[in-house]
N, C-alpha and C positions, 0 to 999 in steps of 0.2 A: 327282656332286653330294655335298657333305658331309652326313652324317646329324646329327640333333640341331640345336642352336642355331647360329645364324650366328656365326662367329668375330668377336671384338672385339679392339681393341688392336693392339699392335705384332706384327710377324711377320718371318720371316727365310726367305729361299730360297737354297739353295746350288746353283749352276750349275757342274757339272763339265764342262769342255771336254775330251772324251775324245780326239778326234783330228780332223785335217783331211787328207783323202786326195785323191789324183789332182790334185795341184797343178800349175799351169803353170810353164814356165821363165820366170823373171823377170829374170835377170842375163845380160848379154851374154857374160861370161866365167865364169859360174858356173851354179848351179841355182836354188834357191829357199831363203830363210832365213825360214820362216814363224813367225808368232805370232798370237794371237787377242786382240782387245779386246772386252769385253762392257760395255755401258753401259745402266744402268737407273736411273730415278728420280734423276738427277743424280750418280750414282756410277759411276766408270770403273774397271774392273779388267782386268788382262791377264795372259796366260800368259807363260812364259819363251819365248825364241827358240830354235828348233831349226834348227841350221845345216845347210845343204847337203842338203836332202831334198825329195822330191816327196810323201812320205807321212809326216806328222808325228803322233806320239803324245805327247799332253801329259799327260793325267790330272790336270789342274789344277783344284782346287776353289776357286771364287770365291764369296764370300758377300755377299749384299745384304740390308739391313735396310730395312723399311718401317714408318713410324709407325703407320699405321692400315690393317689388312688389309681393312676393310669399305669403304674409300674407293676411288674409281676411280683407276687408275694408267695410265701411258703404256706405250708399246711398249718392248721390249727389242731393242737393236741388237747383233748379233754380227758383228764385222768380222774378216776374215781378211787379214793384212798380210804384206808381205815387208820384212824389216829390211834397211837399207843402212847401210854404215859411214860414208859421207861425206854423206849427205842424209837427208831425212825418209822414213819408210816409205812404200812404194807399196801402195795398196789393191788386193788381188786381187779381193775381192768381199764380199758381206755377206748375212746372214740377218736378217730382222725378225720377231720374235714380237709379234703385235698386243697392244694394251693389254687387250682383252676377254679374251684367253687368259690373260695374266699375272694379271688380277684373279681368274680362276677357279682358277689354280694357288695363289695366295696364300690363297684361302679354303678350300683343301682341308685335310683333317685332317693334323695333325702326324704326320710319318712317311711320308706319301704320297711316292712317287717315280715318275718316268717317264723314258723315254729315247727319243730320236729321232735319226734320220739325216736331215739337212737339206741340200737343194741350195743351193749358193752361187751368187749372181747378181751380175753387174756391170751395174747399171741393170736393164733388163728381159730381159737375156740370161743364159742359163746359162753359168757358167765351166766350160771344158773343159780338162782337164789335159794334160800332155805325153804321157800314155799314151792320149789320146783319149777318156777316160772322164769322166763328169760329176764335177766337184769337189763333195765333200760334207763337211760338218762333223757330228760326232756329239757330242751333249750329253746330260747327265743333269740332272734337276731333283729336288731333295729339299726338302720343306717341313719347317722346323725351328721350335722354340720361339723366339718373339721375345724380344728383351731387355726387361727389365721397365721400363726408362725411369726417369726421376727424378721421376715424378709419383705420390706415394703415394695410396692410397685414404683416404677420410675415416675417422678413427679411430672405433672402436666403443666404446660406454661413455662414461665421464666424460672430460672434457678433461684432458690431462696438466698437472701442476703441478710447480713446482720446477726443479732443474737437469737438464740433459740433455747428451748427448754424441753427436757424429756423427763417424764415421770415413770419411774420403774416401780411397779408394785410387786413386792415379794409375797406371793399368795401362800406358798407352803413349801415345807421341806419334809418329805415322806421317806419311810423305810430307813430310818436312821440306825446306826449301830449302837451297841452298848458302850458307853464311854467311862463310866465310873465303876470302881470295884464294888462299892456298896450301894450303888444307885442305878439310874437308867441313863438318861441323856437330858441335858438342859440347853437346847439349841437356840442359837440366834444366827442372823445373817448379816454380813457386812458387805456393802457395795461400794466400790471405789472407781471413780471415773474422773478424768481430767483434774486430778489433784484434790478432789472432794471426796470425803469418806462419810457415808451414812450407814446407819445400822437399824435393825428392827429391835423390838423388845425381846427379852429372854422368855422362852416358854419352858417352865420347869417340869421335869419328870415325864418326858414323852418321847416316843419313837416316831410319832407323826405330828408335826407341828403346823398349825395353821396361823399365819401372821396377818395376811391382808394388810400389809404395811406399805403405804405409798411414799417413796423416797424421790425427791426432786433434784435434778442436776441442770445447772445453767452453763451454756457455752457461748462465749462472746461472739464467735463468727461461725455460723453453721456451714459456710462454704469452705472453711479451712479443714485440713486433715486433723483427725483426732486419734488418740490412742485407744487401747483396748479397755473394756470394762471387766473388772474382776468382781466375781460374786463368791464370797467365802462363806461356808457353813461352819460354825464353830460351836464348841461345847463350853458353856460357862462353868467356872470353878470359883468357889468361895474363897479359897486360900491361895490361889495362884492364877497365873495368866490363862486365858482361854486356850483350849486345845483345838487345833484346826482339824476338822473332820474331812474336809475336801473342798474343792472349789470348781467353779465354771468360769471360763473366759470367753467373752464375746469379742471377736477381733475388731481392731480399729476400723477396717474397711466396712464391716457390717454396721458399726456404730455411726460412721459417716453417712451411710445410706439412710439409716433411720432418722438422723437429724435433718436430712434433706427432704424427707417425706413431707407431704402436705399437712398442715396443722389439723389435728383431729384423727390422724391415722393412729390405729392401735393394733397391736398384735399380742399373741400369747404363745408361750412355749413351755414344754416340759423337758428339762435338761438334765442329763446324767451328771452326777457329782463324781469328780475324780480326785484321787490322792496320788499325785505324780502321774504316771501313765496307766494306773489301775482304776477300774471302776470301784466305787465304794459300795459295799454290800451291807444291808441293814441286818438287824437282829432277826428279822423274819425271812432272811435269805433272798430278799428282792433287791434290785438295784436302787440305790438311793437317788432320788430325783428332787430337783427344786423347780417349782412352777413360778414363772414371772410373766407380768404383763408390761408392755411398753405403750406409752401414750405421748404423742408429739403435741406440744402446747406452744402457745404464743411466747416468744422470748420477752424478757423484761425490756422496757424501753430505755433504761439507762438515764444518765444525766447529761447527754450530749444532744441538745435540740437541733432541728434543721435550721438552715438559714431562713430568716423571715421573708415572706413575700410582700411586695408593696412597699409603702413608705416605712421609714425607720420610726419605731415607736417613740 
């Protein structure tokens, strides 16, 4: 049980899939090509495929973010699968970590880690490997600091007045769909706020783009109401206008609170990309997400000086 106060806010857990051992023969003319899928709170992550083995070592760290570690969460599903070239993967078996256990893990102190060797089951039966031993998957769990999110605390002291500046860093756009008939995807991101449009560079031929592109927006009066921020993910084309993959919208009410936050406040969020009211799904069958950081900065001083004090110069 955690000591001290109950944890609040976002949290992050890293699940390292160490190994899957004593696997069964899955292919008529081969052995087994295993990989592991871990699903938790609507997020699906997977290891790489290990070709031709009954004892696979992955050491693959998969990270899951939860918005509120004090809230109840669902179970974690850990599936062991056999990759096939010409068809969908075959499920060897799975392990389920109950929601009650996952809630306790998330509430543990940052830095807590644990490890377990878990029996793999197909339905209610234990999976037995080619070596006649019980199939087991070994995982490690590590509780980490959660991302700060984009919801700043109420500012202390007086309400900010005058101009302000916010820096939006587009970190990445991951799990992108195939957009070109004879290619992959050439993504870039456009961010529009208060009449200003900024964009990242184009990343050619990728389904997982890292930009780390800092875009700056100035607002004349941080106490005034502002509109929404639109974050569009697009696919660049040589011969025609870019195709919109999807977008994220940050409401004006949220942007107003960010602008009123104290200078130096920063937050980070991983946001689902939508095309209309549907989630965009990437070529890897995962939800397309864009990660951004926000940093509140000093506003530009402008060219309107204050009244001089003392005698006229």
